C-alpha positions in Angstrom: 25.4 36.7 28.4 22.4 35.5 26.4 18.8 35.5 27.8 17.4 32.2 28.6 13.9 30.8 29.7 14.3 28.1 32.3 12.0 25.2 32.7 13.0 23.2 35.8 11.7 20.0 37.4 9.8 19.0 34.4 8.4 15.4 35.3 7.4 12.9 32.5 6.3 9.4 32.9 7.5 7.3 29.8 8.9 4.1 28.7 12.7 4.6 28.8 15.3 1.9 29.2 16.7 -1.1 27.5 16.0 -3.9 30.0 12.8 -5.9 29.5 11.0 -4.6 32.7 12.0 -1.0 31.4 10.2 -1.7 28.1 6.9 -2.6 29.9 6.6 -0.1 32.7 6.7 3.7 32.5 9.4 5.3 34.7 9.8 9.0 35.6 12.2 11.2 34.0 13.0 14.7 35.5 14.4 17.4 33.1 15.6 20.9 33.6 15.6 22.7 30.3 17.3 26.0 29.5 16.3 27.8 26.2 18.6 30.3 24.8 16.5 33.1 23.4 16.1 36.9 23.4 13.4 37.8 25.9 14.1 41.6 25.6 11.1 42.4 23.5 8.6 40.5 25.7 10.4 42.4 28.7 9.2 45.6 27.1 5.9 44.6 25.5 4.5 42.2 28.1 3.1 40.1 25.3 3.3 36.4 24.8 3.7 36.7 21.0 7.0 38.4 21.6 8.8 35.5 23.4 8.8 31.7 23.3 5.7 30.0 24.7 7.1 27.8 27.3 3.9 25.9 27.7 4.0 24.8 24.2 7.7 23.7 24.7 6.8 21.6 27.7 3.8 20.1 25.8 6.2 19.3 22.9 8.8 17.8 25.1 6.3 15.6 27.0 4.8 14.3 23.8 8.2 13.4 22.3 9.4 11.4 25.3 6.0 9.5 25.7 5.8 8.7 22.1 9.7 8.1 21.7 9.8 5.0 23.9 13.6 5.6 24.1 16.2 3.0 25.2 18.9 5.3 26.3 18.6 8.6 28.4 21.0 10.2 26.0 18.4 9.8 23.2 15.6 11.0 25.5 17.6 14.3 26.0 18.2 14.6 22.4 14.6 14.2 21.6 13.8 16.8 24.2 16.0 19.3 22.6 14.8 18.5 19.1 11.2 19.0 20.3 12.1 22.5 21.8 13.7 23.7 18.6 10.8 22.5 16.5 8.4 24.4 18.8 10.0 27.9 18.2 12.5 29.1 15.7 13.7 31.9 18.2 15.3 29.3 20.3 19.0 29.6 19.5 20.3 26.7 21.9 19.0 24.3 24.4 20.6 22.9 27.5 18.8 19.6 28.7 19.7 18.0 32.1 17.8 14.8 32.2 17.6 12.5 35.3 16.3 9.2 35.6 15.7 8.7 39.6 14.8 5.1 39.4 17.8 3.9 37.3 19.7 2.2 40.1 19.1 1.8 43.8 20.4 4.8 45.7 21.6 6.6 42.5 20.1 9.0 40.1 21.4 8.6 36.8 21.6 11.5 34.3 22.8 13.2 31.3 23.3 16.8 30.3 23.4 18.0 26.7 23.9 21.2 25.1 22.6 21.8 21.3 23.0 25.0 19.2 20.5 25.4 16.5 23.2 26.5 14.1 24.7 23.0 14.4 21.5 21.0 13.9 19.6 20.1 10.8 16.2 21.1 12.3 
């Protein structure tokens, strides 16, 4: 079983959606991110340099989603995964669960993707 860093409940206010009112007003997305990476060295050294800096990953994902102005939640999830990969080459794979709580009355719409670095062009 591979190691993973978990980032749960990441909230991002951004433009997301295809309808006219969605293009004008930011909405909240909630993301759970799983970063597959070896954390054994940091477990021994207790040094940030020996692991993925999850603060940098969160900042990159937030920036990508705010700047991205996505129409589809599928695209937003892909942008989050791409941002994570660009942040640190030690991330082998990313699982993104993205939810859009305000998509429909009484319903939370969402998408889950898994991306493996060996299958991406980043």
